[in-house]
N, C-alpha and C positions, 0 to 999 in steps of 0.2 A: 748942725742940729742933730743929725744922725749920730755923730760922735758922742754928743752929750747923752743921748738915749742909751748908747752902748755902755758908756761910763756909769750911768745910773744903774743899769742892769748888773754890771760887774760889782758895784758897791752893794747892791741888794743881795747878790749871790754870796758875798763875803759875810754880810750880816746873817744870812740864813745859815751859813756854816759855822757860826759862832767863832770867828777867826781868833778872838782872844783866847778862848778855851783851847783851840788847836795849837796855838803858840805855847801854852802851858804844858800840853801833852808832849809836844816835841822836845821842849826844853827839859822836862822831867826825865824823859827817856835818855837823852844825851848826857845829862848830868849824872844820872844813875850809872850809865855805862862808863863814864870817866872816873867818877869818885867812889863808886861802890864796887863794881865788878872789876874795873881796871886798876892799874898801878901807875904811879907817876912816869915811869919809863915807857909806858904804853900810850900816853895821852895823844901823841901825834898820830900813831897808827890807828887808834880808835876813832879819832876825829875824821880821818881820811878813809875809814872802812866803808866801802861801797855797799856791802850787804847790810851793815848797820843802818846806813842811810835809807836803803830800801825798806827795812823793817819799820823805821820811824815814819817814813812816808806812807807805808801801808796802814799803819795805825791811824795816822792823821786823816787819810782819805776815807777810811771806814767810819771814823768818828763823825766826819762831815756828812757822810751818807746817812748816818743815824739821825743827825739833826734835821736833814732834809725830809726824811720820811716821817719824823715826829711832827714837824710842822704841817706836812701834807695831810696827816690824819686829824690834826687838832685845829683846823681852821675855825670851825664853829665855836669850839671851847675858847680859843684864843681871842675871838671877837668879844667875849665876855670878860675874860681874865686880863687881857692886855691888848685892847683894840688898836692902840696907836702903834703897836709893834708888828702887826700882821703884815706879812709880805706875800705869802702864797695866796693866789686867787685875786690879789690886788696888783702888785707890781710885777709878779711873775706868775704865769698861768700854771695850773696844777700839772698838766701833762709834762712840760719840760722839767718840773721838779722831780717827778717820778722817774723820768729818763735819766736825770743827773744822779739820782739815788742808785739806780741799777748800774750805771756806768762806773760810778765811784766804787761800788761794791766789787764789781768785776776787776777793776784796777787794783784794789786793795788785796783781794785774794790772789791775783796774779803776781803781785809784788811779793807777797808772803811766800808763795811757792818758789819764787826765784831765790829766796833766802834759804828755805828748807821746806820739806813737805810738812814737818811738824808745825812750823809757823803758819804755813798755808791753811792747815786744818784748824788751827786756833782762830785765824782770821775769819774763816768760813763760819765757825761757831759763833763768833762775836757778831758778825754781820746778821746772821739769822736771829740771834737774841735781840739785837737792836730793832729789827723789823717786828718781831713778836711783841716786844715791849711796847712799841708805838701802836701796834694794831690791837692788842688785848691786855697785856700784863699791867700797863700803867693804870688801868681802870680797876685794878684789884687791890685790896688792902695789903700793904707791906710787900707783896711779891715783886711788884715793879720796882720799888725802892731798893730792894735787895739785889735785883738783877743789875741795876745801874751801878750800885756800889761795887759789886763783884767785877763788873766790866772795867770800872775805874782802877781797881787794884790790879787787874790783869795787864794793864798797860805797862806796869813795872815787872810783873812776874814773867811776861813773855821774853824779857831779857834773859831770864834763867833758861828758858827753852832754847834761845839762840846760843848762849854761851855753854850750855850743857851742865850747869850747876847752879844751885841756889845759895847765895850768901844770906846768913841770918839778917844782916843789915838791910838787904834788899827786901826781905820778907817784912821787916819792921816798917819800912817806908810804904810798902804795899798795903799793910794793915792800917797804917795811919790814913792813907788816901781813902781806903775802903770805909773806915769808921766815920770820918768827917763827911764823906759823900752821902753815906746812909742817913746821917742826921740832917744834912742839907735837903735831901730829897723829901724827907717827911715834912720838913718845914715848908718846902715849896708846895706840897699837897695841902697844907693848912692855908697857905696864901691863895691857892687856886680852887678851893673847895666849891665856891659858888658856880663857876663854869663847869667843873667836873660833874657836880650834882645835876646840873641842867640837862646833861646829855648821858645820863645813866651810869656815870662813874661811881664806883664804890671804893674810894680810897680810904685810908685809915681814919682821917678826920670825919669823913662822911659815915663810916661804919660804926665808930665808937664815940664820936664827938671830939671837939677840939680839946676840951679839958682832959679827957682820958689820954688823948694822943700826946699831950704835953707830959703826962706822967710816964708814958712809954719812952719819950725822949729823955726824961731825967734818968730813967733806969739805964737806957742805952749809953748816955754820956758817962755815967759813973762806971758802968761795966767796961766801956771803952778805955777810960782813964786807968782803971786797975789793970786791964790786960796790957796796955801800952807800957805801964811801969814794970810789969813782969818781963816783957821783952827787953826793956832797957836794962833790967837786972841781969838777964841772961847775956846781954852784950858786954856788960862790965866795962863800959866806956864812960869815963868821968866827964869828958867834953860833951858827949851826946846827952847824958843824963842832965847835965847843967843847962844845956840849951833847951831841952824839952820842959825842964822845970820852970824856966823863964817863960816859955810858951804857955805854961799852965795858967799864967796870970790873965792873958786875954781870953783863954778858954773859960776861966771862972767868970770873967766879965760877960762873956757870951751867955753863960748859964743864967746869970742874973737878969740880963736883957730878955732872955726867953721866958723867965718867970713873970716878968712884967708885961710882955707882949700881949696885945689884945686887938691890934688893928692890922689891916692888910699891909700898910706901909711898914709897920714894925717887923712883920714876918719877912717882907722883901729885904729889909736891911739885914736881918739875921741870915738870910740866904747868901747875901753878898759877903757877910762877915765870915761865913764858912769857907768861901772861896779864898779869902785872904789868909785864913788859917792854913789852908792847904799850901798856898804859895810860900808862907813863912816856914812851914815844915820842910818843904822841898828845898828851899833856899839854904837850909842848914847844911846841905851837902857841900855847898861852896864855903860857907863860914867855917865849918869844922875841918876843912882841908887847906885853909890858908896858913 
């Protein structure tokens, strides 16, 4: 019986840390190191690089810490927006969640310092921004969305800090992750506006309304698409351009679904759609190197 309780606690802890997202983060960093920064002759040495492993692990544990503190502060809001998924305060008490957040942050910063002082400083800044986001920024229009998008892009750019140089291709993938995440975060705010408004949140949909927020999304999507094509032009890679032109089809489909969306379920599906767009974009690293 006790074993079952511990097992349930472990499963709840994994759910709280969004383990699926953590797998995507770790996979993205390793694929980027292998296929963007590295060369075929270096694949084995990159895969066995202990410092790279420490960097990836530090990113993952700080991200998990961010999810913990976010749910810690959002208990009342989540009881309105997603009552069936609330874990903090129900399955796991609040104090252990805060302790886990602090422990994971310390571990992530420590691992970063083992890699280099620069990585350690970046991890410290990211940990602080995740706490600030959960505590205040997410309740402000657009600011919280922008911070999360920047942090998502930084999971790729930190490889440039580690290797000491930034490849344009790495910047393109970081920009792709940033753009889709920014769009997704605003859509999530539309989905969660009722709970956010109940507890004093002033997110973009609350500040200017859902209709105008959708206009903001249209502008962002067009601007993002134009900017991405400029980067692809600078790369001058036929395979890369071809892949992202194919990816433009589901992107257009996503835009059409956004125009029609008018229910919480529709926005939830669009949020998941964004996640799959990110996965498809990152997967191109493998496809284009076969």
